[in-house]
C-alpha angles and dihedrals in degrees: 000000000000125000114255103257105235103128128063101226132209111228091249130107114201112209106166139029137187124178107313096346134083134187131213126221090264090059097253115149121223133190107231113221093158107052094211094296094327092306099119103076107159098028136275115299096355105188094229090052093046091048093050094051094043095050091046096050090048088059102035134336101193146350128165131269090250089089135048115281105185091190088074093060090045090056093043091054093049095045093048091053096044095047100038091242101108091137092058125088125240129225116186124211139150114256141026093246090053090050091054092045091056093044092053091045094050092049090053092048087051101053103016093236131125116197119095130204113217132165139252112270091015123154120191105155144292104266128095109290094012092060092044090059090048112097097231116101091189092071099040110096122204090256089062097051099086096084109087110232132174119201116209134181122257122263101021107114093171091064090049093052091049090059096043090051089067089073101225102092116113100183146356114220121196136165117239084228120358110244108178087032091067108274093295120166131207111226117257089240090055092051089051090050091051091052092051095045094047089052092047094051098036091246122146117243112215117188114198106213093165094122101015098046138087097053098310094120094048092263124069088255125018092226089064088077085073095048095234133133115218123210090240134011123199122207136177132126104071096021091101102016093245103334106116106258141133138173145200120218107207126196122231087256090085124071118207126229129190110265095017092108130008146166140185101206101021115118093008119169096259093047091050092048089051095046093046089051090052092055092045091051093046090053097042095046094037090231096173089058087050091050091055093046099045095035092053090049092049093051092047094050095041089059088063094059121096128248099024113136100192140353119211134176151065129253112335095343103092133165119199110195123197132189092241132047113286099211093106094044091051091047092051092046089055102040102030103029099027096231125137115218134155135232135221117202114328103303108038130084111209122212117198106154127168111285089243094067106143128221088247092054091046090052090048090053092049091052093049092044092048091056090065097048 
């Protein structure tokens, strides 16, 4: 059997990782400024993380959600404290797309409406409703097209209100910072306007923090720069440092009912052990402070490099836009300078390193990157 060919692959096989570095099967060392799509939050193979998963799997790898799993409540308590949302409820699932699916579904249950407002260049996943609210017609299949969605530009509250006034909108979904869309940020004022408008028109505000959350922006969640509280927050990526896990944070506005939501693997014992270890490491090593320190340094130094059209981002979520396509720059960074980065569109390099990136490693990256420019 062959693998279904859906990813263009670099001819590299990574077999080991430690901190912000990875090694291929030939023994070559790479500096990881991408974290596997922002998934590696506390660093590759962190000993506390490895110990937590190892000890848990030696006790129990899995049992179903038909019985008590106290690890889920331990995680909920720690996440509530770390994020400032201890009065919200937690629903644990497996992927970011699944988190967004459940958020959209819960919103529709709540107000009985159907239409969704999403934003230009958005990306929310590849499953049914999540892909429909993603602004990319190429990945929306006919079977996904039944959900009515209106895509609007960032930072135009008047356009949003004109749509909400029609009375058929169930939810507004927005990324704290757009990742796939090119590290594009809604203004704090726009986020504040969205919060007010959604409250006014009884519309649910969903903030997708799947890529921008868990400290990456320099706050626990990127929307916290605006001082707002969404009705639901979706998280995944760095929540468990590579173990498949996602979550939905749900405001007290919503009342649960048996059968409304469900999952087989969500909140399993190994995932909870991994996610709890991530929060412990983030607190112990003060990783959000590190994100602010190293992220500010990177932004300041990148501005000194030639040929860059625009820098965007917060913390360790940085977009470096050029006038020309960046495919060749990224290829040379990888194969000549041994640095993993990402791209967004054709002209933006995307940096999403582990949150433990040191000043020395950031300087090393800048030197290697500067060679190519």
